[in-house]
N, C-alpha and C positions, 0 to 999 in steps of 0.2 A: 029160142034160137040156139042152135048148136054150132060151135066153132071147132075147127080142126085143131089137132095137137100142135101142128106147125104154127098156126095163128096164135094159139095160147102161149107158145114159147116166145114168139115175137112180141107179144104184149108184155110178157115178163121182162124181156130185154129192154123194151121201151121204158118200163118202170125203173129199171136199173139206170138207164140214161138220165131219167128225171132226178133220181137220187144223187147221181154224180153232179148234175147241174146245181142242185141245192148245195152240195158240199163245196163246189167251186165258188159259188156265190158267197157263202159264208167266209171262206178263206180270203177271197179277194177283198171283201169288206174289211176284214181284220188288217190286211196289208194297207188298205187305203187309210184307215184310221191311224196306223203307225206312220204312214207317209205324211199325213197332215200334222201330226205331233212333231215329227222330225223337221219339217219345213218351218213350223212355228218356232222350234228351238233355234234353228239357224237364223231366223229373223231376229229373235231376242238376243242372241249372242253378239250381234252387231251393235246393239245399244247398251252394252255393259262393259265395264272395265275388268271385272273378275268373272271367271267362269267356274262352275261347280259341276261335279259329276256324281251320280249316285252309284255306289259300289256296295252291293249287298244291302245292309240296313243303314249305311252311313253316307253322308254327303261330304265329299272332299274337294278342296280347291284344285283346279287343274289348269294346265296351260290352255289359253283361249284358242290359239291356232291349232293345237293338237286336237282339241275337242271339235273344232270346226271341221277339220279334215275327217275325223271319225264320223261326224254327222253327215257330211257330204257323201262319204262312202256308203253309209247306211241308206241314205236317200236313193242313191243309184241302184243299190241292191234291191230295195223295195220296188222301185219303178220297173226293174227287170222282172221281178217276181209277178207283179201285176200284169205286165204284158204277156208273160208266159201263161198265167191263169186265164187271161182273156182269150188267148189263142186256143188253149185246151177247151175252154168253154164253147168257143165258136165251133170247133170240130165236133164236139159232142152234140151240140144243137143241130148241126147239119146231119149227122148220123141219125139223130132222133127224128128229125123231120122226114128223112127218106123212109125210115122204118114205119113211121106213122102213116105215110102215104101207102106203103105196101100193105099194111094191116087193113086200112080202109078199103083198098082195092079188093083184097081177099074176102073181106067180110061181105062186100057187095056181091061178089061172085057166088058166095056160099048161100046167099038168101034165095 
C-alpha cells in the first residue's frame, strides 16, 4: 500500500504529538509526586513543635510558621503547574485525535 507524501507528513506529526503527550505525562507525574510530598510535609508540621528545613546538605531548624507558608506557596504553585500540564495535554490529545481521523480518512480514500 502506497501512501501520499502529505499522509506521511501527517503520520510524522501524529508521532510528534504522541511524544509530546508522553513528555507531559512524565512531567505531570513528577509534579504530582512533589505535591503529595508537600501535602505530607504540611500535615506533619501540624503535629510537631520544632520544624527543620534542608538547605544544601544540612538540616537546620526554622520557624514553623515560615516553613508552613513556604510549603503552602509551593503547594499552590504545584497545583497550578499540574492544571497547566493537564490543559496542554488535553489540547494536544484533541489535535492528535483530529489528525488521526484525517489520516484514517485519507488512507481509506487512497486504497
